[in-house]
Backbone as CSV, one residue per row, in Angstrom:
resi,resn,N_x,N_y,N_z,CA_x,CA_y,CA_z,C_x,C_y,C_z
1,MET,3.689,-32.594,-44.355,2.236,-32.587,-44.437,1.691,-33.815,-43.731
2,GLU,0.669,-33.627,-42.986,0.051,-34.688,-42.217,-0.959,-35.392,-43.091
3,ASN,-0.879,-36.708,-43.289,-1.737,-37.442,-44.134,-3.154,-37.574,-43.573
4,THR,-3.302,-37.482,-42.261,-4.586,-37.648,-41.605,-5.306,-36.306,-41.407
5,CYS,-4.650,-35.209,-41.566,-5.269,-33.882,-41.327,-6.105,-33.503,-42.544
6,ILE,-7.361,-33.236,-42.307,-8.293,-32.923,-43.424,-7.865,-31.623,-44.104
7,PHE,-7.343,-30.616,-43.344,-6.934,-29.387,-43.987,-5.649,-29.577,-44.808
8,CYS,-4.779,-30.459,-44.357,-3.609,-30.780,-45.160,-3.999,-31.469,-46.458
9,ARG,-4.961,-32.363,-46.341,-5.478,-33.067,-47.514,-6.189,-32.116,-48.504
10,ILE,-6.882,-31.163,-47.956,-7.539,-30.100,-48.797,-6.484,-29.308,-49.476
11,ALA,-5.443,-28.850,-48.719,-4.372,-28.069,-49.303,-3.645,-28.776,-50.409
12,GLN,-3.473,-30.105,-50.232,-2.812,-30.950,-51.202,-3.679,-31.180,-52.465
13,GLY,-5.020,-30.953,-52.312,-5.913,-31.205,-53.424,-6.514,-32.593,-53.432
14,ASP,-6.307,-33.350,-52.359,-6.872,-34.701,-52.243,-8.323,-34.695,-51.834
15,VAL,-8.780,-33.641,-51.185,-10.165,-33.490,-50.762,-10.719,-32.232,-51.420
16,PRO,-11.896,-32.371,-52.093,-12.436,-31.187,-52.781,-12.828,-30.082,-51.828
17,SER,-12.720,-28.861,-52.275,-13.132,-27.675,-51.550,-13.449,-26.585,-52.523
18,ILE,-14.198,-25.589,-52.034,-14.467,-24.430,-52.868,-13.425,-23.362,-52.434
19,ARG,-12.465,-23.169,-53.316,-11.364,-22.252,-53.002,-11.723,-20.837,-53.394
20,VAL,-11.445,-19.934,-52.465,-11.652,-18.523,-52.683,-10.398,-17.815,-53.118
21,LEU,-9.300,-18.319,-52.553,-7.973,-17.718,-52.796,-6.930,-18.777,-52.510
22,GLU,-5.814,-18.733,-53.214,-4.699,-19.599,-52.895,-3.428,-19.004,-53.428
23,ASN,-2.323,-19.282,-52.700,-1.036,-18.931,-53.181,-0.041,-19.951,-52.620
24,GLU,1.241,-19.711,-52.694,2.186,-20.734,-52.254,2.192,-20.953,-50.782
25,HIS,1.673,-20.026,-49.981,1.695,-20.127,-48.519,0.367,-20.498,-47.882
26,VAL,-0.760,-20.013,-48.427,-2.060,-20.218,-47.794,-3.117,-20.568,-48.825
27,ILE,-4.206,-21.124,-48.346,-5.399,-21.290,-49.132,-6.605,-20.750,-48.312
28,ALA,-7.613,-20.313,-48.993,-8.854,-19.876,-48.370,-10.003,-20.641,-49.035
29,ILE,-10.794,-21.275,-48.195,-11.898,-22.145,-48.669,-13.210,-21.752,-47.987
30,ARG,-14.298,-22.027,-48.686,-15.599,-21.825,-48.062,-15.834,-22.877,-46.992
31,ASP,-16.339,-22.440,-45.859,-16.670,-23.364,-44.772,-17.857,-24.251,-45.172
32,VAL,-17.779,-25.529,-44.885,-18.854,-26.470,-45.279,-20.076,-26.331,-44.343
33,ASN,-19.879,-25.642,-43.216,-20.983,-25.397,-42.271,-20.995,-23.924,-41.894
34,PRO,-21.389,-23.048,-42.863,-21.232,-21.608,-42.666,-22.125,-21.075,-41.537
35,GLN,-21.503,-20.173,-40.741,-22.183,-19.521,-39.652,-22.590,-18.119,-39.975
36,ALA,-22.387,-17.661,-41.217,-22.750,-16.358,-41.679,-22.833,-16.444,-43.198
37,PRO,-23.466,-15.457,-43.849,-23.592,-15.483,-45.301,-22.230,-15.692,-46.014
38,VAL,-21.181,-15.073,-45.438,-19.803,-15.319,-45.925,-19.091,-15.997,-44.749
39,HIS,-18.535,-17.185,-44.989,-17.739,-17.876,-43.981,-16.639,-18.577,-44.747
40,VAL,-15.438,-18.029,-44.651,-14.309,-18.548,-45.363,-13.215,-18.902,-44.338
41,LEU,-12.552,-20.033,-44.530,-11.425,-20.444,-43.703,-10.152,-20.141,-44.413
42,VAL,-9.205,-19.521,-43.718,-7.901,-19.207,-44.289,-6.874,-20.062,-43.506
43,LEU,-6.127,-20.870,-44.202,-5.222,-21.792,-43.528,-3.884,-21.878,-44.252
44,PRO,-2.829,-22.106,-43.448,-1.510,-22.274,-44.091,-1.450,-23.629,-44.801
45,ARG,-0.708,-23.667,-45.855,-0.508,-24.918,-46.580,0.270,-25.930,-45.721
46,LYS,1.243,-25.388,-44.937,2.015,-26.305,-44.073,1.229,-26.534,-42.804
47,HIS,1.444,-27.739,-42.239,0.676,-28.121,-41.057,1.241,-27.445,-39.809
48,ILE,0.402,-26.700,-39.162,0.687,-26.094,-37.859,-0.571,-26.420,-37.057
49,ALA,-0.431,-27.087,-35.946,-1.596,-27.617,-35.237,-2.534,-26.477,-34.720
50,GLY,-1.958,-25.394,-34.282,-2.794,-24.337,-33.732,-1.976,-23.089,-33.513
51,LEU,-2.605,-22.034,-33.032,-1.917,-20.773,-32.830,-0.758,-20.898,-31.828
52,THR,-1.000,-21.660,-30.784,0.057,-21.828,-29.777,1.243,-22.602,-30.286
53,GLN,1.159,-23.260,-31.395,2.255,-23.985,-31.982,3.003,-23.173,-33.086
54,LEU,2.509,-21.988,-33.342,3.116,-21.130,-34.376,4.341,-20.418,-33.747
55,PRO,5.535,-20.710,-34.265,6.745,-20.014,-33.763,6.618,-18.478,-33.966
56,ALA,7.119,-17.722,-33.033,7.005,-16.267,-33.075,7.637,-15.688,-34.302
57,ASP,8.686,-16.334,-34.784,9.396,-15.782,-35.945,8.963,-16.356,-37.276
58,ASP,7.888,-17.117,-37.276,7.355,-17.682,-38.530,6.572,-16.628,-39.283
59,PRO,6.936,-16.365,-40.539,6.204,-15.342,-41.308,4.808,-15.735,-41.751
60,ILE,4.383,-16.996,-41.449,3.087,-17.435,-41.963,1.956,-16.595,-41.422
61,TRP,2.091,-16.049,-40.181,1.062,-15.176,-39.653,0.786,-13.987,-40.560
62,ASN,1.843,-13.392,-41.099,1.667,-12.255,-42.010,0.968,-12.703,-43.291
63,TYR,1.279,-13.900,-43.781,0.585,-14.393,-44.986,-0.863,-14.640,-44.699
64,LEU,-1.160,-15.151,-43.515,-2.564,-15.435,-43.155,-3.371,-14.132,-43.060
65,VAL,-2.790,-13.106,-42.427,-3.492,-11.835,-42.292,-3.690,-11.165,-43.641
66,ARG,-2.697,-11.209,-44.484,-2.820,-10.655,-45.826,-3.944,-11.377,-46.581
67,ALA,-4.030,-12.690,-46.435,-5.071,-13.481,-47.124,-6.423,-13.076,-46.573
68,VAL,-6.582,-12.868,-45.275,-7.881,-12.398,-44.706,-8.259,-11.104,-45.378
69,GLN,-7.343,-10.138,-45.472,-7.610,-8.875,-46.153,-8.069,-9.074,-47.570
70,ASP,-7.382,-9.969,-48.270,-7.770,-10.249,-49.673,-9.151,-10.879,-49.764
71,VAL,-9.424,-11.812,-48.853,-10.780,-12.474,-48.876,-11.829,-11.402,-48.584
72,ALA,-11.661,-10.549,-47.640,-12.600,-9.490,-47.297,-12.901,-8.597,-48.486
73,GLN,-11.849,-8.283,-49.231,-12.025,-7.456,-50.405,-12.768,-8.234,-51.520
74,ARG,-12.344,-9.447,-51.786,-12.995,-10.251,-52.829,-14.461,-10.533,-52.527
75,GLU,-14.796,-10.696,-51.242,-16.158,-11.004,-50.829,-16.958,-9.709,-50.556
76,GLN,-16.362,-8.599,-50.835,-17.021,-7.294,-50.696,-17.578,-7.048,-49.269
77,LEU,-16.698,-7.265,-48.294,-17.090,-7.080,-46.919,-16.685,-5.715,-46.413
78,SER,-17.010,-4.684,-47.215,-16.591,-3.343,-46.894,-17.281,-2.785,-45.652
79,GLY,-18.424,-3.339,-45.254,-19.127,-2.919,-44.054,-18.537,-3.501,-42.781
80,GLY,-17.621,-4.410,-42.922,-16.945,-5.039,-41.773,-17.099,-6.547,-41.795
81,PHE,-16.328,-7.171,-40.978,-16.320,-8.646,-40.852,-15.671,-9.033,-39.541
82,ARG,-15.782,-10.286,-39.216,-15.158,-10.789,-38.014,-14.151,-11.847,-38.416
83,THR,-13.000,-11.843,-37.722,-11.971,-12.833,-37.909,-11.805,-13.565,-36.580
84,VAL,-11.878,-14.902,-36.626,-11.818,-15.683,-35.414,-10.729,-16.752,-35.581
85,VAL,-9.940,-16.956,-34.500,-9.001,-18.053,-34.438,-9.336,-18.831,-33.177
86,ASN,-9.761,-20.059,-33.327,-9.997,-20.947,-32.203,-8.713,-21.725,-31.967
87,ASP,-8.351,-21.918,-30.701,-7.119,-22.663,-30.395,-7.441,-23.678,-29.286
88,GLY,-7.248,-24.960,-29.591,-7.468,-25.980,-28.593,-8.942,-26.328,-28.428
89,GLU,-9.124,-27.472,-27.782,-10.482,-27.992,-27.578,-11.379,-26.999,-26.834
90,ASP,-10.901,-26.438,-25.742,-11.725,-25.464,-24.964,-11.948,-24.188,-25.756
91,GLY,-11.112,-23.855,-26.711,-11.266,-22.713,-27.547,-12.217,-22.965,-28.721
92,GLY,-12.684,-24.194,-28.879,-13.607,-24.501,-29.953,-12.934,-24.958,-31.231
93,GLN,-11.643,-25.255,-31.220,-10.980,-25.720,-32.392,-11.364,-27.163,-32.670
94,THR,-11.964,-27.423,-33.825,-12.398,-28.797,-34.137,-11.471,-29.512,-35.094
95,VAL,-10.674,-28.744,-35.841,-9.672,-29.325,-36.737,-8.307,-28.841,-36.272
96,PRO,-7.422,-29.749,-35.853,-6.119,-29.340,-35.314,-5.131,-28.931,-36.416
97,HIS,-5.528,-27.860,-37.107,-4.662,-27.240,-38.131,-5.008,-25.754,-38.044
98,LEU,-4.030,-24.926,-37.799,-4.251,-23.467,-37.676,-5.111,-22.942,-38.806
99,HIS,-6.169,-22.227,-38.498,-7.004,-21.602,-39.517,-7.729,-20.411,-38.905
100,LEU,-8.024,-19.438,-39.767,-8.716,-18.239,-39.397,-10.078,-18.277,-40.070
101,HIS,-11.112,-17.959,-39.323,-12.450,-17.846,-39.905,-12.673,-16.408,-40.269
102,VAL,-13.196,-16.193,-41.468,-13.607,-14.846,-41.898,-15.131,-14.902,-42.043
103,LEU,-15.835,-14.192,-41.183,-17.258,-14.201,-41.171,-17.799,-12.808,-41.475
104,GLY,-18.796,-12.746,-42.407,-19.354,-11.484,-42.774,-20.622,-11.649,-43.566
105,GLY,-21.084,-10.508,-44.071,-22.350,-10.503,-44.801,-23.555,-10.245,-43.969
106,ARG,-23.343,-10.027,-42.664,-24.399,-9.663,-41.734,-23.731,-9.016,-40.523
107,ALA,-24.543,-8.360,-39.734,-24.034,-7.719,-38.501,-23.672,-8.809,-37.519
108,MET,-22.554,-8.639,-36.841,-22.100,-9.606,-35.835,-22.551,-9.143,-34.452
109,ASN,-22.918,-10.063,-33.593,-23.313,-9.732,-32.235,-22.144,-9.895,-31.246
110,TRP,-22.281,-9.268,-30.107,-21.261,-9.397,-29.053,-21.984,-9.548,-27.728
111,PRO,-21.553,-10.464,-26.858,-20.447,-11.367,-27.016,-20.780,-12.489,-28.030
112,PRO,-19.721,-13.056,-28.596,-19.930,-14.015,-29.680,-20.447,-15.403,-29.206
113,GLY,-20.244,-15.786,-27.987,-20.733,-17.082,-27.604,-20.113,-17.487,-26.357
């Protein structure tokens, strides 16, 4: 676990967050700067800097996707939602810890930005 990573500190419980879901592999928290009525971040408990650092054989991706499905159900996003993974500075990643954004509660526009 990285002591300086804000998401690692949140996962450890050192930094408060509003948790939507958690298990031994992942946690899901409300985004502090929501971009939609529902904006939840799903992140692995272990530190992985980004999508490009995730080994192909690591099962964490399956845990993350399952958590996104669970969050969508808990948040009653039956009309649809958007899942976003930003990777790297040019991709808009502001915290270097792999995380998925679950956005919903309103119609999403395309292109996204």
